[in-house]
N, C-alpha and C positions, 0 to 999 in steps of 0.2 A: 650389371647384366651385360651378356655378350652373345652375339650371333655371327655365324659364318654360313654363307649359302652360295651354291654354285660349284660347278666343276673347277679344278685349280686354275685353268687359263682364264676364267672370268669370275673367280670367287671374290666375293665382297665380304667385308667384316665391319661389324659395328660393335664398339665397346663403350658403354656409358656407365658412369658412376653417379650415385645419388646419396645425399644425406651425410650422416656423421656416424662414427663407429660407437659413440656413447651419446647419452641424453644431454650431456652438458654442452654439446656442439663444439667442442674444442678441436676435434680430430676429424676433418672431412675425409670421406672415402675417396681414395685415388686408385689408379690402375695398379699401384704398387702395394695396396692393402692386402695383407695376407690373412686368409680365412682358415679356421679349423674346418676341414672338409668332411670330418666325421665319417659316415659310411660310404662316401665316394671312394674311400680306401679300399673297399671290397672289390669293385670292378677295376679301378685305375692302378692299383698297386698289386694286391694279392692275386687277382685273377690273371693279370698279365704276367706275374711272376710264375704262376702255374704253366702258362703257355710257354714261357722260356724253358722250364724244366721238361716240358713235353718234347720240344725240339731237340734238347740235349739227351733225350731218352733216359732221363733220370726218373721219370714218372710215366705212368699210364693212367688214363681216367679210370680204368677198371681196378687199379691198386686199392686194396683195402687198408684202412687205418692200422689194423693189427699187423699188416705186412710191414709197415713203416715203423710202428712202435709196438713190438711184440709184448711189451709190458702192459699194454692196455687190455689184453685178454679177449675173451670170446665176445663181449658186447660190441667191440669195435670191428669184429670180423665181418659183420653184415653191412658195414658202411664203406662206401667207395669215395674216391676223390670226387667223382661226378655227383654223388649224392650230396656232398658238402657244397659243391658249387651251385646246385639247384635248390638248396634249402629244403631238401626232402629227406634228410638223414634220420629224422625222428626226435631231434632235440627241441626243448622248449625255446622260446624266443630269446630269453635273457635269464641270467642268474647273477647275483651280486658277488662274484668270486672275489672281488677286491677286499671285501671284509675280512676274508681269511688270508689272502695273499699279502695284505698289508702288514700282517703280524710277522712275516718272514723276511729274512735277509733277501735282498734283491737278487742275488745269484741263485737262490733256491726257488724263485717264484714260477719259472716256466716249467720246471719239473712238477711243482706242486699243481699248476694249472692242468697239466696233462693228467695227473691223477684224479683231479676233480672232474674233468670232463669224462674220463673213462668210467667213473663211478655214477655219472649222471644217468638216471633212469630215462629211457626213451618213452615219449608220450604218445607215439604212434609208430606203426610199422614203416620201416624205411621204404620210400618210393611210393607209398600209398596216397600221400597228399603232400602239401608243402606248407611249412610255417617258417616265415622269415626269421632267421636266427643268427645272432651274433656268435653263438657258441661254435657253430660249424666253421666260421671264418677265423675265429681264434685258433682253432685247430689247424686250419690250412696255413696260417702264419707259422705255426710251429713246424709244419711239414716242409714248408719252403726252407726254413732254417736248417732242418735236419738234412734235407737232401742236398742243399747247396754248400753247407759248411759256412755260411755267412749270415750275419744278422740281416733281418728283413730290410731294414733301412738302407744298409750298404748294397744289398742285392738289388733293391729298387733303383737306387741312384746309379749304379754302374751298368746295369743290364737294361734298364727301361728308360730312365729320364735323360741320362747323359748322351746316349746315341741320338736322341731327338733335340738336344741343345736346351733342355728344359730344367736341368738339375737346380737352377736358382729360382725357378718359378713353381715347382711342385716337388715336395720333399716331405720327409718325416720330420716333425718338429720336436724331437726329443730334447730334454732339458740340457742345456749347455752346449748344443751342437754349434760347431764353428760357423760364424757368419750369421747365425739366425738372430743374434742379439741386435743386429743393425737394421733389421726389417721392421716394418710397421704392422702390427697385428691388430685385428679386430677382436676385442674382448668378448668372451662368451658369458657364461652365467656366473652368478654368485653361488658357488658350490657349497652346499650345507656340510658335505663331507670334509672339504679342505679349508672351509671357513674363510674364503677369500673370493674375489672376482678373478676369474681365470683369464689370462692373456698370454698367448704364446706357448700354452701347455694344453695338452689334449683335454677336452671336456669330458670325454667318457671315462668313467671311473675304473672300469677294468682295464682300459687302455693305459691310464695313468699308473695303475699298479704294476704294469709290465714295462714301465720305463718310457711310456709314450710311443712304443713301437709295437704294433700288433696287426693281426691280419684283418681285423674288423674296423679298426679306427687308428688314427695317429697321423694321417697325411694332412699336410697344409699346403695351400696354394693360393696364387693370385688368380684373378679373373682371366688374364691372358694365358696363364699357364694351363688352366683347365680347358679353356677354348682350344688352344693348340693341340693338347692331348686328344681332345675330341675330333679335331680336324684330321690328325694323323690316323686315328681309328677309322674314321669315315673313309679315307683314301685307301687304307689297307683293306677295308671291307669291300670297296668298289674295284679292287684290283689294280689301283693306280700307284701303289706304294708297297714296299716290303720292309718291315722292321728287321734290322740285322740279327736280332736275337730270338725272334719267334716267327712262325709261319703265318702268313695271311690266310692260307687255307684252313689252318687250325682255328684262327680267330673267327672266321666266317661260320665254322661249325658251333662255336661258343655262342654266337649271336642268334641262334635259331631257338625259338620258344619250345620248351619241352613238353611232351605229352604226359603231364602229371595231373591227376584230377584236382581241380580247383586252384590251379597254379597259373601265374603269369610269367614264371621265371624261365629265362634262358640259362646259360652257364655263367654265373657271376653278374649277369646283367638282367635288369627287369625289362618287360615289354608292357605296352599300354593295356590297362584294364578296358573291358569292353564298355563300361560305364563308369563315370567318376574318376577318370585317369587324372593324375596330377599334371600330365602333359596337355590337358584340354581335349576338345572334341575332334581335332583335325589331324592329329598324328596318324601316319600309316600304321597298320597293325604290325608291320615288320620293324618298326622303330624299336630302339633300345635306350635305356637310360638308368638312372638311379637317383635316389634321394638321400640326403644327409640330415641327420637330427638336428644339427645346428642351424639349418636353414639354407642348405646348399642343394643343388641339383644340376643334372644335365640331361638332355635328350638328343638323340641323333636319329634323323629320319632319312633313310637312304633314298626313297623315292623322290625327295626334293633336294638332295645333297645339302642337307640342313643340319647345323649344330646350334643348340641353344643352351646357355649356361646362366644360371642364377645363383649368385652367392650373397648370402646375408648372414647376419648373426642374430637371428630371430630369438635366440634363447637369452639375449642380454636385456635385462639382468636375470630374467627368470624363464625356465622352460615351460612355465604355465602359459606363455603367450603362444597360442595356436592359430592365429589369424592367418598364417601362411597357407594353411590348408585351403582357404578360399582364394588366396592370392595366386598361388602357383598356376592353376588352370587358366585363370583370367589373364595372367602374364603371357603364357604360351599362346593362347588364342589371339591375343592382341598383337603379338610379334608376328604371327603368321598372317593375319589379316592385313597388317600394315605393310608387309613385304609383298603382298599380292600372291601369296602362296596357297591360298584357299580356293 
């Protein structure tokens, strides 16, 4: 776990590690332990990549999917970049595309994914409500690659992580990536699809089918890497810092909760639920954060200049362990109480 609080001139940080990465207790968790960040990929990689393309004027939030991929046809004409970021495009939450993609040669999978998404029946009218969906962010990952001409992992590294000096601490963990073999990874689940305990490869099956690099999953990081990314976002939000490749003014617009029935979503970031928030009872309504399926999360509270990060591998060895649902709010409440921020 990690916490940073206070304005830069008096900011304090706490990083604590606990336990072991496996039940045999051979590998204690350290600050260098790398976690599969799962859906933290959505705000910390894909959403920031969209911000970069906005500054470069390669995209506008009002652009339609069919403007970018004409081959997707009329169904995608109703869906904008903003709809995808807000999880209000009309897609279902998840589809096991990997079952079909896995039968194809790797170089054909992204085109096949685009065809599958284009053929996906929408389950509600775009903008009428919000259902958290991996599919929209898978599509956003393809859009970043199409508009930038770069693979998403390279675009993230060169345009987002490297300017912050964090490329070694937060990165896409695609198989065989240079340098990643020297890092210490927390294993995730015993995958029934791949028939092995996963370690250093993306847990999400659709992400795996796409080579470990996707808009919805694939990012890995250390506790310090995620904390410092959050600190940079906080300072950009507060007008104390400007990222060289996207505008803080655009970021601030992304961090505002959208007026969508039944939704807590800003653009790419979540905001606290009025009841039962994973961030606990004390977060300001203007806070933003995100959860990851593997047991990861962050919350940023601008009213307290506070960043809280929790990394775990709660899916090891099985995703059936859901006790983190009770632990997350307790953790955040305890941190804030202990720091005297309540």
